[in-house]
C-alpha positions in Angstrom: 14.8 -0.7 38.8 16.4 0.9 35.8 17.1 -0.6 32.4 20.6 -1.9 31.8 22.1 -0.1 28.8 25.2 -0.5 26.8 26.6 2.0 24.3 28.9 0.1 22.0 31.0 2.5 19.8 32.6 0.4 17.1 34.8 -1.7 19.4 34.5 0.5 22.5 32.0 0.4 25.3 31.1 4.0 26.3 28.8 5.7 28.8 25.1 6.5 28.4 22.5 8.1 30.7 19.0 6.8 31.5 16.2 8.4 33.3 12.8 7.3 34.5 11.5 10.3 36.6 12.8 13.9 36.3 13.3 15.0 39.9 12.7 18.7 40.7 13.9 20.3 43.9 10.6 21.5 45.4 11.7 21.9 49.0 10.7 25.6 49.1 7.7 27.7 49.8 7.7 29.6 46.5 6.0 27.8 43.6 7.9 27.9 40.3 6.7 27.9 36.8 7.4 24.7 34.8 7.4 25.0 31.0 7.8 22.0 28.7 7.8 22.6 24.9 8.8 20.7 21.8 9.0 21.4 18.2 10.3 18.8 15.7 10.8 17.9 12.1 7.3 16.7 11.5 4.1 18.7 10.7 2.5 20.3 13.8 0.7 21.4 15.7 3.2 21.4 18.6 2.4 21.7 22.3 3.8 23.9 25.1 2.7 22.8 28.6 2.7 25.4 31.4 2.2 24.3 35.1 3.4 25.3 38.5 5.3 23.3 41.2 3.7 22.5 44.5 5.1 22.3 48.0 7.5 19.4 48.7 5.0 17.7 51.0 2.0 18.1 48.6 0.7 15.6 46.0 2.9 15.6 42.9 0.2 17.0 40.5 1.4 20.2 39.0 -1.5 22.6 38.6 -2.1 24.0 35.1 -1.4 27.6 34.4 -4.2 29.2 32.3 -4.2 32.6 30.6 -0.5 32.7 29.7 0.7 34.4 26.5 2.8 31.9 24.7 4.6 32.7 21.4 7.1 30.7 19.3 9.0 32.4 16.5 11.8 31.4 14.2 14.8 33.2 12.7 13.0 33.3 9.3 10.3 35.7 10.3 7.5 33.3 11.3 5.7 34.2 14.5 3.0 32.0 16.1 0.9 32.9 19.1 -0.4 29.7 20.6 -4.0 29.0 21.6 -4.9 27.4 25.0 -6.8 24.3 24.1 -7.2 22.9 27.6 -5.9 24.4 30.9 -2.2 24.8 30.7 -1.9 23.3 27.2 -1.0 25.7 24.4 -1.1 24.7 20.7 0.7 26.1 17.6 -1.2 26.9 14.4 1.2 27.9 11.7 4.9 27.4 12.6 6.8 24.3 11.2 9.8 22.5 12.5 12.7 22.7 10.0 16.3 21.5 10.7 18.8 24.4 10.8 16.2 26.9 12.0 16.4 28.5 15.5 13.2 28.7 17.4 12.5 31.1 20.3 9.8 30.6 23.0 8.3 33.4 25.0 5.9 32.6 27.9 4.3 35.5 29.9 2.6 34.8 33.2 1.6 37.4 35.7 3.6 40.1 33.9 6.8 38.1 34.0 8.2 36.8 30.7 10.2 33.6 30.4 12.3 32.9 27.3 14.2 30.1 25.7 15.7 29.3 22.3 16.7 26.0 20.6 18.3 25.3 17.2 17.1 22.2 15.4 20.0 20.0 14.3 19.8 17.8 11.2 18.2 14.4 11.6 20.5 11.4 11.7 19.2 8.3 10.0 19.2 4.9 11.8 21.2 2.6 9.5 19.9 -0.7 11.0 18.0 -2.1 13.9 18.6 -5.7 15.1 18.5 -8.1 18.1 21.6 -9.5 19.7 22.7 -11.4 22.8 24.2 -9.5 25.8 27.7 -10.5 26.5 26.8 -11.7 30.0 23.7 -13.9 30.7 20.9 -15.1 28.5 19.5 -11.7 27.6 18.5 -10.2 24.2 19.0 -6.6 23.4 17.6 -4.5 20.6 20.4 -2.4 19.0 20.5 0.4 16.5 23.4 1.5 14.4 23.9 5.0 13.0 26.7 7.1 11.6 27.7 10.2 13.6 28.4 13.3 11.5 32.0 14.3 11.7 33.5 17.6 12.7 30.2 18.7 14.4 29.3 18.4 18.0 26.3 16.2 18.0 23.9 15.4 20.9 21.3 12.6 20.9 18.4 11.4 23.0 17.1 7.9 22.4 13.5 6.9 23.2 12.0 3.4 23.1 8.5 2.3 22.2 7.5 -1.2 23.4 4.5 -2.6 21.5 3.4 1.0 20.7 3.8 2.3 24.3 6.5 4.8 25.0 8.8 3.7 27.7 9.6 6.2 30.5 13.3 5.9 30.3 15.4 7.9 27.9 19.1 7.8 27.0 21.5 10.7 26.1 24.7 10.6 24.1 27.3 13.2 23.2 29.8 12.5 20.4 32.6 14.6 21.9 34.7 11.4 22.2 33.3 9.5 19.2 33.1 12.2 16.6 32.4 10.8 13.1 32.3 7.2 14.2 29.6 4.5 13.8 27.6 4.2 17.0 25.8 1.0 18.0 23.4 1.6 20.9 21.8 -1.4 22.7 18.8 -1.6 25.0 17.4 -4.5 27.0 13.7 -5.4 27.0 11.5 -3.5 29.4 11.6 -4.1 33.1 7.9 -4.7 33.1 8.6 -7.8 31.0 11.6 -8.9 33.3 14.0 -7.7 30.6 12.8 -10.5 28.2 11.3 -10.1 24.8 8.3 -12.3 23.7 7.6 -13.5 20.2 5.7 -10.9 18.3 6.9 -7.9 20.5 7.5 -4.8 18.4 10.2 -2.4 19.4 10.5 1.1 17.9 13.6 3.2 18.6 13.5 6.9 18.1 16.8 8.8 17.6 16.4 12.5 18.4 19.1 15.0 17.4 19.1 17.7 20.1 21.1 20.9 20.7 23.5 21.3 23.7 21.0 23.2 25.9 18.5 20.4 25.7 21.2 17.7 26.1 22.3 19.4 29.3 18.8 19.4 30.6 18.2 15.7 30.1 21.8 14.7 31.1 21.5 16.5 34.4 18.0 15.1 34.9 19.4 11.6 34.6 22.3 12.4 37.0 19.9 13.9 39.6 17.8 10.7 39.4 20.9 8.5 39.9 22.1 10.6 42.8 18.7 11.3 44.4 19.2 8.8 47.3 22.3 10.5 48.6 21.1 14.1 48.7 18.2 16.4 47.8 18.3 16.5 44.0 19.1 19.7 42.3 17.0 20.8 39.4 18.1 19.9 35.8 19.8 22.6 33.9 16.9 24.4 32.3 17.4 26.4 29.1 14.5 28.7 30.1 15.2 32.2 31.6 14.0 33.8 34.8 14.2 30.8 37.0 11.5 28.7 35.3 11.9 24.9 35.4 11.6 22.6 32.4 12.9 22.9 28.8 12.2 24.0 25.3 13.5 21.7 22.6 13.7 21.9 18.8 14.8 18.5 17.7 14.8 16.3 14.6 14.2 12.6 14.8 14.2 9.4 12.8 12.9 6.0 13.9 13.0 2.3 13.1 11.0 -0.7 14.3 11.7 -4.4 14.6 9.5 -7.4 15.6 11.0 -10.1 17.8 
């Protein structure tokens, strides 16, 4: 059961995407590389995870890929060769996440190189966070309000933390219809708690500013999840070359918390 979500844009109700599990189309005999990397506007180190898919009928644990050469550089001359700290987990040592910079990822496995790039947008501050009643039924929502930057295509991902635990759902927004407007985004309580908040519950909302390639990945991941019962899901639109699955994201975020 997914969360119910409303995206209230000034006086309009818009569309948002939510996702619990990213479905990958594994119905093939040829394992594929899966790369997941993030760099953001806080001090590192940052992690790049490298695994492989398994057969469609096998257990859904992706085996780690050791011995890869993983490099992140930016368009200001900084190059960082990552160290493998545990199997399949590669850690930066000197690169920093700075809004406006473009970051390039290179992963070489078995003489094949996979590349991706992502430009970190400016962080968008959350103006306020508050509880309000849903328009139907006796449900409370936690809402955030923020000002979209005008005349720039902005893309967002929203992540919720419930009593310190990150919720598996995420939500994506594009401002192509709502450029420069105030956005109020509302989320129900977690499904584990029957969509009800309890006194003392702490909710933290993180607002991530992402670029279009990353937005397309998470948007299509959500669409595949919604559609997965009607057909074999296609893979999300990866921004990584050479047929690898996964994504590389340079994002900037802000967050606010509230106690019920």
